[in-house]
C-alpha positions in Angstrom: 8.9 10.2 6.6 5.4 10.9 8.3 2.5 11.1 6.0 -1.1 9.9 5.6 -2.8 9.2 2.1 -5.9 10.2 0.3 -8.0 8.4 -2.3 -11.0 10.5 -3.0 -11.7 9.9 -6.6 -14.8 8.1 -7.4 -13.1 6.4 -10.6 -11.6 3.8 -8.2 -14.9 2.2 -8.0 -14.9 1.7 -11.6 -11.4 0.2 -11.4 -12.6 -2.2 -8.8 -15.3 -3.4 -11.1 -12.7 -3.6 -14.2 -10.5 -5.8 -12.0 -13.3 -8.0 -11.0 -13.5 -7.3 -7.4 -16.6 -8.4 -5.7 -15.8 -6.0 -2.7 -18.2 -3.0 -3.1 -17.2 -1.2 0.3 -15.1 1.6 -1.3 -15.8 5.0 0.1 -13.8 8.2 -0.5 -11.0 8.6 1.9 -9.5 11.9 3.1 -7.2 10.9 5.9 -5.7 7.4 5.5 -3.2 6.5 8.4 -0.9 3.7 9.4 -2.7 0.8 11.0 -6.0 1.4 8.9 -7.6 -0.6 6.0 -6.8 0.6 2.4 -6.3 -1.3 -0.8 -3.4 -2.8 -2.9 -3.0 -4.2 -6.2 -0.8 -7.3 -6.7 -0.2 -10.2 -9.1 -2.4 -13.2 -8.9 -0.2 -16.0 -7.7 0.4 -18.5 -10.5 -1.7 -16.9 -12.9 0.7 -14.9 -15.4 -0.3 -11.4 -16.4 -3.2 -11.0 -13.9 -3.6 -8.7 -11.2 -6.1 -8.5 -8.0 -7.1 -5.8 -5.7 -7.5 -6.5 -2.1 -8.2 -4.7 1.1 -5.2 -4.6 3.2 -3.9 -3.0 6.3 -1.0 -0.3 6.2 1.6 -1.7 8.3 3.8 -4.9 8.0 5.1 -6.8 11.0 8.4 -5.7 12.3 10.8 -6.3 15.4 10.0 -2.8 16.6 7.1 -2.0 19.0 5.1 -0.8 15.9 4.3 -2.1 12.4 6.5 -1.2 9.5 4.9 1.5 7.7 7.6 2.7 5.4 10.7 1.1 3.7 13.2 3.2 1.8 14.0 2.5 -1.8 17.7 2.5 -1.2 17.4 -0.4 1.5 15.4 -2.5 -0.8 17.8 -1.8 -3.9 20.4 -3.1 -1.8 18.6 -6.3 -0.9 17.5 -6.6 -4.6 14.0 -5.6 -5.6 13.2 -9.1 -7.4 13.3 -10.8 -4.0 10.4 -8.8 -2.3 6.6 -9.2 -3.0 5.9 -6.1 -4.9 2.5 -4.2 -4.9 1.1 -1.0 -5.9 -1.2 1.1 -3.6 -3.9 3.2 -5.3 -3.9 6.9 -4.0 -4.8 10.4 -5.3 -2.6 12.3 -2.9 -0.6 12.3 0.4 0.2 14.8 3.1 3.3 16.5 4.1 4.6 18.5 6.8 2.3 16.9 9.3 2.6 17.6 13.1 4.5 21.0 12.3 2.7 23.4 14.8 4.3 26.7 13.0 3.1 25.6 9.4 -0.1 24.2 8.0 0.1 20.7 6.3 0.4 20.3 2.6 -1.6 17.9 0.4 0.2 16.9 -2.7 -2.4 15.6 -4.9 -2.8 14.6 -8.6 -3.8 17.8 -10.6 -6.5 16.1 -12.7 -8.2 13.8 -10.2 -6.4 10.7 -11.5 -5.2 7.8 -9.4 -1.6 7.8 -8.5 0.1 4.4 -7.8 2.5 4.1 -4.9 5.0 1.3 -5.2 4.9 -0.9 -2.0 5.7 -4.4 -0.6 3.0 -6.7 0.9 2.7 -9.6 3.1 0.7 -10.6 6.1 0.4 -9.5 9.7 0.6 -11.5 12.7 -3.1 -12.3 12.6 -2.6 -13.5 8.9 -4.3 -10.4 7.4 -2.9 -8.9 4.3 -0.8 -5.9 4.9 1.5 -3.5 3.2 4.3 -1.0 3.6 5.0 1.9 1.3 8.4 2.5 -0.3 9.8 5.9 0.0 12.4 7.7 -1.9 14.2 11.3 -1.9 11.6 13.9 -2.5 11.6 15.6 -6.1 11.7 19.3 -6.4 8.1 19.8 -5.7 7.8 17.9 -2.4 11.3 18.7 -1.3 10.3 22.2 -0.4 8.3 20.7 2.3 10.0 17.5 3.5 12.9 15.3 2.5 11.1 12.1 1.3 8.0 10.8 -0.4 6.2 7.8 -1.7 7.7 6.3 -4.9 5.0 7.1 -7.5 4.7 5.1 -10.6 2.8 5.9 -13.8 0.1 3.5 -15.0 2.5 2.3 -17.6 5.2 1.6 -15.2 2.9 -0.4 -12.7 2.7 -3.6 -14.9 6.5 -4.0 -15.0 6.8 -3.2 -11.1 4.3 -6.1 -10.4 5.5 -8.5 -13.0 7.2 -11.6 -11.2 9.6 -11.8 -14.3 10.9 -8.4 -14.1 14.6 -7.8 -14.4 16.5 -6.2 -11.5 17.7 -3.3 -13.7 14.4 -2.4 -15.0 12.9 -2.3 -11.4 15.9 -0.3 -10.1 14.9 2.2 -12.9 11.4 2.6 -11.4 12.8 3.8 -8.0 12.6 7.4 -8.9 10.8 10.5 -7.6 9.6 11.9 -10.7 6.0 12.8 -11.8 6.5 16.3 -10.8 4.2 17.5 -13.6 1.3 15.5 -12.3 1.3 16.7 -8.7 -0.1 19.9 -7.1 0.2 21.1 -3.8 -2.2 22.8 -1.5 -2.0 24.1 2.2 -4.8 22.4 4.1 -6.4 22.4 7.6 -4.6 20.8 10.5 -7.6 18.7 10.8 -5.3 16.1 8.9 -3.3 15.7 12.2 -6.2 14.1 13.9 -6.5 10.4 12.5 -10.0 10.1 13.7 -11.2 12.8 11.1 -11.9 11.4 7.6 -13.9 14.0 5.7 -13.8 16.4 2.7 -12.9 19.1 5.1 -9.3 17.6 5.5 -8.3 18.8 1.8 -9.5 22.2 2.3 -7.5 25.1 3.5 -8.4 26.6 6.9 -9.8 29.7 5.2 -9.9 28.9 1.5 -8.0 26.5 -0.8 -4.9 28.1 -1.9 -1.7 27.1 -4.0 1.5 27.7 -2.3 3.5 30.6 -3.3 6.3 28.6 -5.0 4.3 27.2 -7.5 
C-alpha cells in the first residue's frame, strides 16, 4: 500500500495540552510522507493507565534498503499482537490512488473534522529516534473502490484497549478490522499530493473544485 497522511484539524493542539505535552510545534499537515516527523500516542512505561504523545519518524528500521513504513495486520496476528509495542497515530485522513497517471488521488477523511486513530507499532530507528509503522488491513467497502488496503482505524473507545499492556490476544485480534465506513468520506483531489515537498491546504482541494466521488 502506498499512501500519505493528513492531520489538518486544529483540535489536535487541544489534545496535546490534555495529554500534558510540552511540545507546541504542531501545525496542520496536508501531506505527511514516509520518513517525515509526525506524532504517536503510546503507553507510559511502568505507569499503568497513562499515555503520552511524542513526535516520531514514520518508518522503522528494516533489513531492506528503505525503512519499514507498513506492516500487515495478518502478519502481526500470526506473530501475536501482545508481543509488539503498540501505538496509535493521530490522523484525520489518508490518500489513496497515489501515483496513478490516469486518475486523480483520493483523500479519505473524517466527515466531521474529528481525529482518526490509526493502529501502529513503534520502536526506535538506528539513530535512537522514536519511530513507527502503520498497520494495514484489507480495505473496507468505501476504500476498496480505489485500492485494496487501508490503515487499521480505531475508534476513540477502542484505542485504550489497543494501547493497554494487559490486553488479551482475542480482544486485540478483534480490533484488526476495516470498519469505520460511516465516519469516512472521499474526495478526488489534486495531483499535488504526489509531490512530497508540497504540504499545504491546496493538497486536499480538487483540481477544479471539491467534489464527491460518484459512487457515494
